[in-house]
C-alpha positions in Angstrom: 43.9 173.1 167.5 48.0 172.5 166.9 47.4 168.8 168.0 44.4 168.6 165.8 46.7 169.5 162.7 49.3 167.4 163.7 49.1 164.1 161.0 49.8 160.5 162.1 52.4 158.6 161.8 52.5 155.0 160.6 54.0 152.4 162.3 57.6 151.4 161.5 59.0 147.8 162.5 61.9 147.6 164.3 64.9 146.0 164.0 63.6 142.9 166.2 60.4 142.5 164.0 59.7 139.3 162.6 60.1 138.1 158.9 58.9 135.1 157.6 60.8 133.4 154.4 58.8 133.5 151.1 57.2 130.4 149.9 59.6 128.9 147.6 57.6 127.9 144.5 60.0 126.1 142.2 61.6 129.3 140.3 58.5 129.1 137.5 55.4 131.0 136.4 52.4 130.7 138.9 49.0 129.5 137.1 48.1 132.9 137.3 50.9 134.4 135.4 50.8 131.9 132.7 46.4 132.3 132.1 47.0 136.2 132.2 50.0 135.6 129.2 48.2 133.4 127.3 45.2 135.5 127.4 43.2 132.4 126.4 44.9 130.8 123.9 45.5 127.2 124.2 49.0 125.5 123.2 49.0 123.0 120.5 50.6 120.6 122.2 47.9 120.5 124.7 45.6 120.0 121.9 47.6 116.5 120.6 48.1 115.3 124.2 44.6 114.9 124.9 43.4 113.9 121.4 45.9 111.4 122.3 44.7 110.0 125.8 41.0 110.4 124.2 41.1 107.4 121.7 39.5 104.3 122.7 39.8 100.7 122.8 38.5 100.4 119.9 40.5 103.2 118.1 43.6 101.7 119.2 43.0 98.0 118.3 41.9 99.9 114.4 44.9 101.3 113.8 47.3 98.4 114.9 45.4 96.5 112.4 45.9 98.7 109.9 49.5 99.1 110.7 50.0 95.3 110.6 47.9 95.5 107.2 50.3 98.3 106.0 53.5 96.3 106.8 52.0 92.9 105.2 51.2 94.3 101.6 54.7 96.2 101.8 56.1 92.7 102.0 53.8 91.2 99.5 54.6 93.5 97.2 58.2 93.5 97.6 57.9 89.5 97.2 55.6 90.1 93.8 57.7 92.6 92.4 61.0 90.2 92.5 60.6 88.9 88.8 57.6 90.7 87.8 57.8 93.3 84.9 58.0 96.2 87.4 61.1 94.2 89.1 64.7 92.8 88.2 64.4 89.2 87.0 65.1 86.8 89.9 68.8 86.1 89.8 69.7 82.4 90.5 72.9 81.0 90.9 73.9 77.5 90.5 76.8 76.4 92.6 78.1 72.9 92.7 79.5 71.5 96.0 80.8 68.3 95.0 83.1 66.8 92.4 80.9 64.5 90.6 77.9 66.5 91.5 77.4 68.6 87.9 75.8 72.2 87.5 76.0 72.0 84.0 73.8 69.3 84.0 71.4 71.4 85.9 71.2 74.7 83.6 71.0 71.9 80.7 67.5 71.3 82.5 66.0 74.7 83.0 66.9 75.6 79.7 64.9 72.6 78.6 61.5 73.0 76.8 59.8 71.0 79.3 60.3 73.5 82.1 57.7 75.9 79.9 59.8 78.9 79.9 61.0 80.9 76.9 64.8 80.9 76.9 66.6 84.2 76.3 69.8 84.4 74.6 72.7 82.8 76.0 75.9 84.9 78.1 73.3 87.2 79.5 75.6 88.3 82.0 79.2 89.7 80.8 81.8 87.5 81.3 79.9 84.5 82.1 79.5 81.7 79.5 77.1 79.6 81.3 74.3 81.9 81.7 71.0 82.9 80.3 67.7 84.6 80.5 64.4 82.4 81.5 61.3 83.6 80.9 57.5 81.8 82.4 54.5 83.5 81.4 52.6 80.7 83.3 53.9 82.0 86.3 54.1 85.8 85.0 58.3 85.4 86.1 61.3 86.4 84.7 64.7 84.8 85.7 68.6 84.4 85.3 70.5 81.7 85.7 74.2 81.5 85.6 76.4 79.0 86.7 79.6 79.8 88.9 82.4 77.6 89.8 83.9 77.3 93.0 87.4 77.2 92.0 87.1 81.1 91.4 86.7 82.2 95.1 86.6 85.8 94.6 83.8 85.6 91.6 82.2 83.1 93.6 81.6 85.3 96.9 81.0 88.1 94.6 77.7 86.5 92.8 76.5 85.7 95.9 76.3 89.0 97.4 74.1 89.7 94.3 72.5 86.3 93.9 68.3 86.2 94.3 68.8 82.4 95.3 71.2 80.1 95.2 70.7 76.2 94.0 73.5 74.0 95.8 73.9 71.3 93.4 75.2 67.8 95.9 75.6 64.4 95.6 73.3 61.7 95.6 75.2 59.5 98.3 77.8 62.3 99.8 76.3 65.6 100.1 79.4 67.6 100.1 83.2 67.0 99.7 85.8 69.2 101.7 86.3 71.5 99.2 82.3 72.0 99.3 82.3 72.6 102.9 85.0 75.1 102.6 82.8 77.1 100.3 79.8 76.8 102.3 81.5 78.6 105.4 82.6 81.2 103.2 78.8 82.0 102.1 77.8 81.6 105.1 80.1 83.9 107.2 79.5 87.2 104.3 75.7 86.2 104.5 73.1 83.2 102.9 70.3 84.7 100.6 67.1 82.3 100.1 68.6 78.7 98.3 67.5 75.4 97.2 69.1 72.3 97.6 68.7 69.7 94.6 70.7 66.6 93.8 70.7 64.0 90.3 70.9 60.5 90.3 67.9 59.4 92.5 65.9 58.2 89.5 68.2 56.1 88.6 68.1 54.2 92.0 66.5 50.7 92.6 62.6 52.2 94.0 63.3 50.7 97.2 66.3 52.5 97.8 65.6 55.9 96.7 64.0 56.3 100.3 66.8 55.3 102.1 68.8 57.4 100.0 67.1 60.5 100.5 66.8 59.9 104.2 70.4 59.5 104.3 70.8 62.6 102.0 68.9 64.5 104.5 70.8 63.6 107.7 74.0 64.8 106.5 71.9 68.1 105.1 70.5 68.9 108.4 73.7 69.8 109.3 73.9 73.4 107.4 70.4 73.4 106.3 68.2 72.5 109.2 64.4 71.9 107.9 65.6 72.3 103.9 63.7 70.7 101.0 65.8 68.7 98.9 64.4 68.7 95.2 65.7 65.4 92.9 66.5 67.2 89.7 65.5 64.0 86.7 63.0 64.9 84.7 61.1 68.1 83.3 58.2 68.0 85.9 60.9 68.4 88.9 62.0 71.2 86.8 58.9 73.0 86.8 58.7 72.1 91.1 62.1 73.9 91.3 61.2 77.1 89.4 58.0 77.6 91.7 59.6 77.1 94.3 62.3 79.3 93.6 59.7 81.8 92.3 57.3 81.9 95.3 60.0 80.8 98.3 60.3 83.7 100.9 63.5 86.1 100.2 66.1 86.3 102.9 67.5 90.2 103.3 71.1 90.9 103.6 71.4 93.9 105.5 74.6 95.1 103.9 72.9 94.8 100.2 69.6 96.2 100.6 70.7 99.3 101.9 72.4 100.3 98.8 71.6 100.0 95.1 73.9 97.4 93.1 73.8 95.5 89.9 75.5 92.6 87.5 77.1 93.8 84.7 74.9 92.1 81.6 76.7 93.8 78.9 80.2 96.0 79.2 81.6 98.2 76.8 85.0 100.1 76.8 86.1 103.2 75.2 89.5 105.1 76.1 89.9 108.4 76.6 92.1 109.0 73.4 90.8 107.5 70.9 93.7 108.9 68.6 96.0 106.4 70.1 96.2 102.9 69.6 97.7 101.9 72.4 96.0 104.4 74.9 93.1 101.2 75.5 95.2 98.6 76.5 97.3 100.6 79.2 95.3 104.1 79.7 92.1 104.8 81.2 88.7 105.2 79.6 84.8 105.1 80.0 83.3 102.1 80.9 79.6 101.6 80.1 78.0 98.9 82.0 74.5 97.8 81.5 72.2 95.8 84.2 69.7 95.6 85.7 69.1 98.1 89.0 69.0 96.2 92.4 68.0 97.6 95.7 68.0 101.3 96.5 67.8 103.4 93.8 70.8 104.4 91.9 72.0 108.4 91.7 74.2 109.4 88.9 76.2 112.0 91.9 77.1 108.8 94.2 80.3 107.0 93.7 80.2 103.6 92.6 82.5 100.7 93.8 83.5 97.9 91.1 84.5 94.6 93.6 88.1 94.2 93.1 89.2 97.3 91.3 88.2 100.3 93.0 85.8 103.3 93.4 85.0 105.4 90.5 82.7 108.2 89.2 79.7 108.1 86.6 79.3 110.5 84.4 75.6 109.8 83.1 72.8 107.2 83.4 70.9 106.0 80.0 68.0 104.2 79.9 68.0 101.4 76.9 65.0 98.8 76.2 64.7 96.1 78.7 66.3 92.8 76.8 64.0 90.7 79.0 60.6 92.2 78.7 58.0 89.9 80.8 55.2 90.3 77.7 57.3 87.9 75.3 55.3 84.8 74.1 55.9 81.9 71.8 54.5 83.7 69.5 56.3 87.0 69.5 59.7 85.6 69.2 62.8 88.0 71.1 64.5 90.4 68.3 67.9 89.6 67.6 70.5 92.4 70.1 72.8 94.9 69.1 75.6 94.2 70.8 77.7 96.9 69.2 75.0 99.4 71.0 74.9 98.7 74.6 72.5 95.7 74.0 69.7 97.7 72.7 67.3 95.9 70.3 67.4 96.2 66.6 64.6 98.2 64.7 63.8 100.3 68.2 64.0 103.7 69.4 67.4 105.2 70.7 68.4 105.3 74.1 67.4 108.0 76.1 69.8 109.7 79.0 67.9 109.4 82.2 69.9 112.0 84.2 74.0 113.3 83.6 76.2 114.0 86.7 76.6 117.7 88.2 80.7 118.2 88.9 79.9 120.6 91.7 77.6 118.0 93.5 78.7 115.1 92.7 81.1 113.0 95.2 84.5 113.2 95.8 86.7 110.4 94.7 89.4 111.7 97.9 90.0 108.7 100.0 92.5 110.9 102.5 92.8 113.8 104.1 95.0 116.4 103.2 98.2 116.3 105.2 99.8 120.1 105.9 103.5 119.4 107.1 103.3 122.9 108.7 100.3 122.1 110.7 100.9 123.4 114.5 103.9 125.3 113.5 104.6 128.8 114.4 105.6 131.3 112.1 106.7 133.8 115.0 107.2 133.0 118.9 105.1 134.5 121.3 106.4 137.3 124.0 106.1 134.6 126.6 108.3 132.2 124.7 110.7 135.3 124.3 110.6 135.5 127.5 111.3 131.7 128.6 114.0 131.7 126.1 116.1 134.9 127.6 115.7 133.2 131.4 116.9 130.0 129.7 119.9 132.0 128.2 120.7 133.8 131.4 120.8 130.5 133.3 124.6 129.0 132.8 124.9 125.2 132.9 127.8 124.3 135.3 129.6 121.3 133.9 133.3 119.8 134.2 135.6 120.0 131.4 139.2 119.6 130.7 141.2 122.0 131.9 141.9 124.8 128.9 138.9 124.1 126.8 137.1 127.1 125.5 133.5 127.8 125.8 132.8 127.1 122.1 134.4 124.0 122.5 132.2 123.3 125.9 129.3 123.9 124.0 130.0 120.9 122.0 130.2 118.6 125.4 127.2 116.4 125.8 126.9 115.1 129.2 124.7 111.8 130.0 121.4 113.1 130.8 121.2 114.6 127.3 122.2 111.7 125.4 119.5 110.1 126.9 116.8 112.0 126.2 118.5 112.3 122.4 117.4 108.2 122.2 114.6 108.5 123.2 113.4 111.4 120.4 115.4 108.8 118.0 113.6 106.4 118.6 110.5 105.7 116.0 107.3 104.0 116.2 108.8 100.9 113.8 110.6 99.5 116.6 107.1 98.7 118.4 107.8 95.0 117.8 110.8 95.0 119.2 109.2 93.7 122.7 108.1 90.4 121.2 112.1 89.6 120.3 113.3 89.3 123.5 112.5 85.8 123.4 114.6 85.1 121.1 117.2 83.5 123.7 115.0 80.7 125.3 113.5 79.6 121.7 117.1 79.2 120.6 117.6 77.1 123.6 114.7 75.1 123.1 115.7 74.6 119.3 119.2 73.2 120.1 117.3 70.5 122.7 115.0 69.7 120.2 118.4 69.3 117.5 120.0 66.9 119.7 120.5 63.3 117.5 117.5 61.4 118.8 119.3 58.0 117.4 122.3 58.0 119.8 121.3 55.8 122.0 120.1 53.2 119.3 121.2 49.4 119.2 123.4 48.2 116.3 120.1 46.0 115.5 118.2 48.9 115.0 121.3 50.7 113.0 121.3 47.6 110.6 117.5 47.4 110.4 117.9 51.0 109.2 120.5 50.9 106.7 118.6 47.8 104.7 115.5 50.4 104.9 117.1 54.0 104.0 117.7 52.5 100.4 113.7 51.6 99.9 112.7 54.9 102.1 115.4 57.1 100.0 113.2 57.8 96.9 110.1 58.7 98.5 111.6 60.7 100.9 114.0 62.8 97.9 110.1 63.4 96.0 108.7 64.8 99.2 111.3 67.0 100.1 110.9 68.4 96.9 107.5 70.1 97.5 108.5 71.5 100.7 109.9 75.3 101.5 112.4 74.8 104.2 111.8 79.0 104.5 108.8 78.3 105.4 108.9 75.5 107.6 111.4 77.7 109.7 109.3 80.8 110.2 106.0 78.6 110.6 107.8 76.9 113.5 109.1 80.1 115.2 105.8 81.4 114.7 104.3 78.5 117.0 107.0 78.5 119.5 106.1 82.0 119.5 102.6 81.3 120.3 103.3 78.3 122.4 105.5 80.9 124.6 102.7 83.3 125.0 100.2 81.0 126.0 102.3 79.5 128.6 103.9 83.0 130.0 101.3 85.9 128.7 102.9 88.8 127.6 106.1 88.0 129.9 109.3 89.7 128.9 112.9 89.3 130.2 114.5 92.6 130.6 118.0 93.2 128.9 121.7 92.8 130.5 123.1 95.2 128.4 120.3 98.0 127.8 118.9 100.0 130.5 115.1 99.1 131.4 114.7 102.7 131.3 116.2 103.0 128.0 114.6 99.7 126.2 111.2 100.3 128.0 110.6 103.9 127.8 107.5 104.5 125.9 105.7 101.9 128.2 103.6 103.4 131.3 102.3 101.8 134.9 98.2 101.8 135.5 97.5 101.8 138.8 93.9 100.4 137.5 93.7 99.4 134.1 89.9 99.9 134.5 89.8 103.3 136.0 92.7 104.6 135.5 92.8 107.4 132.7 94.5 107.5 129.5 94.1 110.5 126.9 92.6 109.1 123.4 94.1 112.2 121.3 97.8 111.9 123.2 100.9 111.1 121.1 98.8 110.4 117.7 100.6 109.0 115.0 101.6 110.4 111.8 99.1 108.3 109.8 96.0 109.8 112.2 96.3 113.0 110.2 95.6 110.9 107.2 92.0 109.5 108.2 88.8 111.0 108.9 86.5 110.7 112.0 83.2 110.7 112.8 81.8 113.4 116.3 79.3 110.4 116.5 79.7 107.4 114.2 76.0 105.9 115.4 74.3 109.1 115.0 75.6 109.9 111.4 75.1 106.2 110.3 71.2 105.9 111.5 71.0 109.4 109.6 72.4 108.2 106.4 70.7 104.8 106.4 67.7 106.8 107.3 68.1 109.0 104.3 69.0 106.5 101.5 65.7 104.4 102.6 63.7 107.4 101.9 65.4 107.8 98.6 63.0 108.5 95.7 65.3 110.1 93.3 67.5 108.3 90.7 67.5 104.8 88.1 64.6 102.7 90.8 64.7 99.5 91.3 64.0 97.4 88.3 65.2 99.8 85.9 67.5 98.2 82.8 69.7 101.0 82.3 73.6 101.4 81.3 75.8 103.3 83.9 78.9 105.2 82.1 81.6 105.4 84.6 84.5 107.8 84.2 88.5 107.1 84.3 88.3 103.4 84.4 91.5 101.4 83.9 91.2 98.7 80.8 92.1 96.3 83.3 88.4 96.5 84.6 87.3 95.2 81.1 90.3 92.0 80.9 89.0 91.3 83.7 85.5 90.5 82.2 86.9 89.0 78.9 88.8 86.4 81.3 85.6 85.1 82.3 84.8 86.9 85.6 81.3 88.6 86.7 81.4 92.4 86.9 79.4 93.4 90.2 78.7 97.1 90.9 77.4 98.6 93.9 76.7 102.6 94.6 78.5 103.6 97.9 77.1 106.0 100.4 78.1 109.1 101.3 81.7 109.3 102.9 82.0 105.2 102.4 85.4 105.9 100.3 87.3 107.6 103.0 89.8 106.3 105.0 89.6 105.7 108.9 89.8 103.0 111.5 87.9 100.1 111.3 86.6 97.7 113.9 85.4 94.0 113.0 84.6 91.6 115.7 85.6 88.5 114.2 85.8 84.9 115.4 88.4 82.3 114.5 87.3 79.6 112.4 88.0 76.2 113.3 89.7 74.5 110.1 92.2 76.9 110.5 95.0 76.2 113.5 98.0 78.3 112.3 98.8 80.9 114.9 98.3 84.4 113.3 100.5 87.0 114.6 99.5 90.7 115.2 100.1 92.9 112.4 100.4 90.6 109.9 99.2 90.8 106.9 95.4 89.4 106.2 93.2 89.6 103.1 89.7 91.0 103.9 86.4 90.4 102.4 84.1 93.3 103.7 81.0 93.5 102.0 81.4 94.4 98.6 85.3 95.4 99.0 88.2 93.1 99.0 91.4 94.8 100.4 94.9 93.8 101.9 95.8 95.0 105.4 97.7 94.6 108.7 95.2 95.3 111.6 96.0 94.3 115.3 93.9 92.5 117.8 92.5 93.1 121.2 90.2 92.0 123.4 86.5 92.8 123.0 85.0 94.4 126.2 83.0 97.5 127.4 85.8 99.8 129.1 87.7 102.7 127.7 90.7 100.4 127.2 91.4 97.0 125.4 94.1 94.8 126.0 95.8 94.2 123.1 95.7 90.2 121.6 99.4 89.3 120.1 97.8 86.3 118.4 94.6 85.5 117.1 92.8 83.1 120.0 90.9 80.2 118.7 88.6 80.4 122.0 86.8 83.8 122.3 85.9 86.7 119.9 88.6 89.4 119.3 88.5 93.2 117.9 90.1 93.8 115.0 91.4 97.3 114.4 92.9 98.4 111.0 93.0 101.1 108.3 90.0 100.7 105.6 87.7 102.5 103.9 84.7 103.9 106.0 81.6 100.9 105.7 78.5 101.7 107.1 77.6 98.2 109.3 76.1 95.9 109.1 78.2 93.6 106.8 79.8 90.3 107.0 83.4 90.6 107.0 85.8 87.2 106.2 89.7 87.3 106.7 91.9 85.0 104.6 95.6 84.6 104.6 97.3 83.9 102.2 100.3 81.1 101.7 103.7 81.9 100.1 102.3 79.9 97.0 99.5 81.7 96.6 96.8 79.4 98.7 94.3 81.9 100.9 93.3 79.9 103.6 89.7 81.1 105.6 91.2 82.5 109.0 88.3 83.7 110.7 84.7 85.1 109.9 82.7 87.9 111.7 80.9 91.5 111.4 81.4 94.9 111.1 81.6 96.6 114.9 82.6 100.2 114.4 84.8 103.3 113.2 86.6 104.9 115.9 90.1 106.1 115.7 89.9 107.2 119.8 89.4 103.4 120.3 92.5 102.5 123.1 94.4 99.6 122.3 97.2 98.8 124.9 99.9 96.6 124.5 100.6 94.9 128.1 104.2 93.9 129.0 105.1 92.0 132.2 108.6 92.1 134.0 109.0 89.3 136.4 111.8 88.4 139.4 112.5 86.3 142.0 111.6 86.9 146.2 115.4 86.3 147.3 114.8 86.6 150.7 111.1 86.3 152.1 110.0 89.0 155.9 106.9 89.2 157.1 105.7 91.9 155.1 109.1 92.7 153.0 110.8 90.5 150.4 114.0 90.8 148.1 113.3 90.9 145.0 116.3 90.3 142.3 116.3 89.3 138.3 113.6 92.2 137.9 116.3 95.0 136.9 120.0 95.1 137.1 120.9 98.1 138.0 119.9 100.9 140.8 118.6 103.5 138.4 115.9 101.3 136.6 114.9 100.7 140.2 114.2 104.2 141.0 112.8 105.1 137.6 110.3 102.5 138.2 109.7 102.5 141.8 106.1 104.2 141.5 104.4 101.5 139.4 102.7 98.5 141.6 104.0 95.0 141.8 101.7 91.8 141.9 102.5 88.6 142.2 101.2 85.2 140.4 99.8 84.1 144.2 97.5 87.4 144.4 99.4 89.7 146.6 100.0 93.1 145.4 103.1 95.6 146.8 105.7 98.1 145.6 109.2 99.3 145.6 110.5 100.4 149.0 114.0 101.0 147.7 117.0 99.5 146.1 119.7 97.4 147.8 123.0 97.3 146.0 124.1 98.1 142.8 123.4 95.1 140.5 119.3 95.2 140.7 118.4 93.8 144.4 115.3 95.6 145.9 113.7 95.6 148.9 109.6 95.4 148.5 106.6 95.9 150.4 103.6 93.5 149.9 100.3 93.4 151.6 100.9 89.8 153.0 103.8 87.5 153.1 105.0 85.8 149.9 105.1 82.1 149.3 108.8 80.9 148.4 107.5 79.8 144.8 105.5 83.4 144.2 106.6 85.5 141.2 106.7 89.3 141.5 105.5 91.0 138.3 105.4 94.6 137.4 102.8 95.4 134.5 103.4 97.8 132.1 101.6 99.5 129.0 102.0 100.8 125.8 99.2 102.1 123.1 99.3 100.1 119.7 98.5 101.3 116.1 97.5 99.1 113.0 100.1 99.6 110.0 99.4 101.6 107.2 99.7 98.8 104.3 96.3 99.1 103.1 96.1 97.7 99.4 92.8 97.3 97.5 94.7 95.3 95.4 94.0 91.6 95.8 95.9 88.6 93.2 93.8 85.8 92.5 94.0 83.1 94.9 95.6 79.6 93.9 93.0 77.2 94.5 93.3 74.0 96.4 91.1 71.3 95.7 91.0 68.3 97.9 89.3 65.8 96.5 89.1 61.7 95.7 92.7 61.9 97.6 94.3 63.9 95.1 95.5 67.6 95.2 94.5 69.5 92.4 96.0 73.4 91.9 94.5 75.9 89.7 95.9 79.4 88.9 92.9 81.3 87.8 95.2 83.7 86.5 96.0 81.6 83.5 92.2 80.8 82.6 
């Protein structure tokens, strides 16, 4: 019974029981677990994916056809909108490219009744005398014509930026002259809109020579304008054909203006802020009322506006006056007289209504620079660790030799050699960055002494007598020639040319000074094992100017977001509306510029485009300019709708994280120009001009915006050279690179290279006069040169100036040189 009452014990595995591994399911839930959690519910993404997969071939084809049709309709609507009742008038700028080509005769023909249009009142563009509006009821279009002189390069570039079409007036035989080709280079660089080529005088030629003349002219123009049609403009029928072509041709899209709202002023008034004081209007600030047609994107009242050549300003309100150029105007219903004193409003019409007013809390700020706190990063009270370090440093006594009888107080004023060197390093400022380029003056002086030797010392007596006879005849001509020569400019140009030639023959090579230790002279430089792969911290030892600029976490992502938001904007004054903008705190100089006859161009800025940062521009040297352009030299920039002066640095265009600085603007390769400037979102064309001492501005380079990146590392390289004195199988004794033992030990970790491709390092110093033993990977040749590369990071100079003086125009035509001061007009 006892045995039956005992319970049966279960089997317990021992220590030798086999244990198999569990199934590795990837640490995700199984299908069963997912089904139990969903409880029959189906995800929305599964349905959409299933629908997308179940689309048939015909459905996909119909969808592609619908997208294509919508895009085509959008393009046609935009094309038909320009010049119609819903869009702004077609803005046409007439430009003469030859001294013999008369742009005024073209505009006179367009005003004629034979064109079938109704001419609006003259001077419809504020500041431009030769401008008028034209309504064509036959084509159901309206135009605004203005004739712009090529003598004022700034105004020419401003109006071509916003023009819908350009009419280039050519000479019937030569096409364009030298200055006309120069103007074409500038217009092509910043962006060429739609255009038409016209010429006069073809009908005056004999019938047999007309075809030959047009063929020769077409051959000249096809270099700049391939497949362009040439319009002869000698009769009213030719005028009608030109107007039809301008109204129906395909419009070219310029990226920098299609992303922003812009307008050209048709009427401008100025109201001083303090009307009680009569003198405040001449020198103080005031409100500028600008009337014109909105073009591009919708114009918002809370955005900043930029007036080309004058700066950034804020808006207070936007009004909607009556359209001065209605399309429903006919000959039987002439246009009523315009009240000029009432902002361009028609008489006996309803008062101007206010579209929108700016909210001061939502309005963009004019702040261009970041607020610099000089106490930022400073400590008000030391930490415990710093107190302990200070206590340990106080306990450590410095042992130094002093004269006998010197007290402890006097000994504290004795500074040893090491502290003096450290003090010199701390006191050196960033303004001495250009001292490295001045070490080649000795070589230049020697070249100058050789060139200044008398070339006539070996001449015969007959040649001397002949020179005495001819000297009286040439004296007057030489004296007249020397009167127009600037000796200081000649000497500066000679020095710049010699520096460029030396840099081309011996790139980046500098001589080690004899009177200054190399470890002091090149203390800001460091060696790199590999220029491509060696690290360089972009946030290390930044200059003080970097505290004044703004930086994006991701400039490309911000650019895409802002441009997408601008494209989807539907608030504000829409494209084609005739509005009046009230711009506050504008100097009276803007009104003076309009009164002097210059057009006023205004653009609405995108967010952040008023703030300063480090901009990078990719440019190519213009072939017409051969003068050496040194880095950190002041240049004039035309970037989008802005123009300003700045001192940039040049660097190579590579995909690495470090970029080598170029001392001069190279003509054979694209160069990246880095400068402090207001932020501008690409795409945008860029023009670089250099202003001479006499006021003339020469086109130096053209290109486009690259990016906005303050962390782009630009390294300046210097090369120290030495001569192999004794050559062994794997080693050599090198001299003339350094001139004392301490410099050799200081630069010992830096790798050496030779012009013939050998690599090595410094092994030891020999003696005290700069000789050193170096080891290389192969035997050197006697004609080889030992080199050491050193690098330091460089930054542009903060010389940004939004004021650009009017250029003094040079016009080289008909064998003469004409110079005009545009400020005197």
